[in-house]
C-alpha positions in Angstrom: -84.9 -145.2 -163.4 -88.2 -147.0 -163.1 -88.1 -150.3 -164.8 -91.8 -150.1 -165.7 -91.4 -146.9 -167.7 -88.8 -144.6 -169.3 -90.7 -141.6 -168.2 -89.1 -139.6 -165.4 -90.4 -136.3 -163.9 -87.8 -133.8 -163.0 -88.6 -130.9 -160.7 -91.8 -130.2 -158.9 -94.8 -131.7 -160.7 -97.1 -129.1 -159.0 -95.4 -126.4 -160.9 -96.9 -127.7 -164.2 -100.4 -126.3 -164.1 -101.7 -128.1 -167.2 -101.1 -131.4 -165.5 -103.2 -130.5 -162.5 -106.8 -131.5 -162.5 -109.2 -129.4 -160.5 -110.8 -131.4 -157.7 -114.2 -132.6 -158.6 -117.2 -131.6 -156.6 -119.0 -134.9 -157.3 -117.8 -138.4 -158.3 -117.5 -139.3 -161.9 -115.7 -142.7 -162.0 -116.6 -146.1 -160.5 -113.8 -145.7 -158.0 -115.0 -142.3 -156.9 -118.6 -143.6 -156.4 -117.3 -146.5 -154.4 -115.1 -144.1 -152.4 -118.2 -141.9 -151.8 -120.1 -144.9 -150.4 -117.2 -145.8 -148.2 -116.9 -142.3 -146.8 -120.7 -142.1 -146.0 -120.4 -145.6 -144.4 -117.6 -144.4 -142.2 -119.5 -141.4 -141.0 -122.4 -143.0 -139.1 -123.6 -139.5 -138.1 -124.8 -139.0 -141.7 -127.2 -142.0 -141.7 -127.6 -143.9 -138.4 -130.2 -141.6 -136.9 -132.4 -141.9 -140.0 -132.6 -145.8 -140.1 -136.1 -147.2 -139.4 -137.1 -150.9 -139.5 -140.5 -151.9 -140.9 -141.6 -155.5 -140.8 -144.5 -154.9 -143.2 -142.5 -153.3 -146.1 -139.0 -152.5 -147.0 -137.9 -149.1 -145.6 -135.8 -146.7 -147.7 -134.7 -143.1 -147.5 -133.1 -140.9 -150.1 -130.0 -139.4 -148.5 -128.9 -137.3 -151.5 -129.9 -136.4 -155.0 -127.3 -134.6 -157.1 -128.2 -133.3 -160.6 -125.1 -133.0 -162.8 -124.1 -129.5 -164.0 -125.8 -128.2 -167.1 -123.7 -128.9 -170.2 -122.8 -132.4 -169.0 -125.3 -134.1 -171.2 -125.4 -134.4 -175.0 -127.8 -132.3 -177.0 -131.4 -133.3 -176.4 -130.6 -135.3 -173.2 -131.4 -134.3 -169.7 -128.3 -133.8 -167.4 -127.4 -136.9 -165.5 -126.9 -137.0 -161.8 -126.7 -139.6 -159.0 -128.7 -140.6 -156.0 -127.7 -142.0 -152.6 -130.3 -144.3 -150.9 -130.3 -145.8 -147.4 -132.2 -149.1 -147.0 -133.0 -151.3 -144.0 -133.7 -155.0 -144.1 -135.5 -156.9 -141.3 -134.9 -160.7 -141.2 -136.5 -162.3 -144.2 -137.0 -159.2 -146.3 -135.8 -159.2 -149.9 -135.8 -157.0 -153.0 -137.1 -159.6 -155.4 -135.2 -160.1 -158.6 -134.7 -156.8 -160.4 -132.6 -154.7 -162.7 -131.8 -151.0 -162.5 -132.7 -149.7 -165.9 -129.9 -147.6 -167.3 -128.3 -146.9 -163.9 -125.0 -148.3 -162.7 -124.7 -148.7 -159.0 -122.7 -149.3 -155.8 -124.2 -151.4 -153.0 -122.5 -151.1 -149.6 -123.5 -153.1 -146.5 -123.4 -150.7 -143.5 -124.7 -153.0 -140.8 -125.6 -156.7 -140.6 -125.3 -159.1 -143.5 -127.2 -159.6 -146.8 -127.2 -162.2 -149.4 -127.0 -161.4 -153.1 -128.3 -163.9 -155.6 -127.5 -163.7 -159.3 -127.4 -166.0 -162.3 -123.8 -166.8 -161.3 -124.5 -167.9 -157.7 -125.0 -166.6 -154.2 -122.7 -164.2 -152.4 -122.8 -163.3 -148.7 -122.2 -159.6 -148.1 -121.2 -158.5 -144.6 -120.7 -155.0 -143.2 -118.2 -153.1 -145.3 -118.8 -155.3 -148.4 -119.3 -153.5 -151.7 -120.8 -154.6 -155.0 -120.4 -152.4 -158.1 -122.7 -153.1 -161.1 -123.4 -151.8 -164.6 -126.7 -151.2 -166.3 -128.6 -154.4 -167.1 -127.3 -156.2 -163.9 -129.9 -158.5 -162.5 -129.9 -159.6 -158.9 -131.9 -160.2 -155.7 -130.8 -159.0 -152.3 -132.2 -160.7 -149.2 -131.6 -160.6 -145.4 -131.3 -164.3 -144.7 -130.0 -163.7 -141.1 -131.9 -163.3 -137.8 -130.6 -159.7 -137.4 -131.6 -156.5 -139.2 -129.3 -155.1 -141.8 -128.7 -151.6 -143.4 -127.3 -150.9 -146.8 -126.3 -147.9 -148.9 -127.0 -147.7 -152.6 -125.6 -145.2 -155.1 -127.1 -145.1 -158.6 -125.6 -143.2 -161.5 -127.5 -141.8 -163.2 -130.3 -141.5 -160.7 -132.6 -144.5 -160.6 -135.6 -144.0 -162.9 -136.8 -147.6 -163.1 -136.3 -150.9 -161.3 -137.9 -153.6 -163.4 -139.0 -156.6 -161.4 -138.3 -159.9 -163.0 -140.0 -163.3 -162.5 -138.6 -165.5 -159.7 -138.9 -168.6 -161.9 -136.1 -167.6 -164.2 -133.3 -165.0 -164.2 -133.4 -162.7 -167.2 -131.3 -159.8 -168.2 -132.8 -156.3 -168.3 -133.4 -156.8 -172.0 -135.4 -160.0 -171.3 -132.8 -162.4 -172.5 -132.6 -165.6 -170.5 -129.4 -166.1 -168.6 -128.1 -168.8 -166.3 -130.6 -170.4 -163.9 -130.8 -168.6 -160.5 -129.8 -170.1 -157.2 -132.4 -171.7 -155.0 -132.2 -172.1 -151.3 -131.7 -175.6 -150.1 -133.5 -177.1 -147.2 -130.7 -179.6 -146.3 -127.4 -178.2 -145.0 -124.7 -177.7 -147.6 -123.5 -175.2 -150.1 -125.9 -173.5 -152.5 -124.9 -173.8 -156.1 -126.1 -172.3 -159.4 
């Protein structure tokens, strides 16, 4: 008997059809979107040959756009889907402070290292690191290293807006002031919020 539960399954669970879920064609949960990002990251043949580096502007490429099946939206709404983007970052390039409209997202670093700055502080993201965020999340992503970096971004629903926010103060997507943002320091030492 399992001490965590009094429920025990007798026999072959696969013989109970109503308990089986059909495999999904597309992700629908945060864990599934993070898993999709990890699987794309692991298969370099899907993205490595596409990467370009541009010192004059940030380079990006849409890897995938997936509209959701009809009937998945409420009456009067367009069906939701998701998008997968590949971005490159040469040293010194950054996104600027921004939000993602009504989209949630998964950011995965594929190569190199990036720095994420939010109202709560600064986080170093190395290859393999993932950040999951909800609508309204405000951040800035920067390549603070001397080497190029590549990242993968999945947005659900697909990204329809990316409001840019003032550098002088971090604000939520609704314009509400939040904690002060982190500033780079010229002297060695930790950066604090």
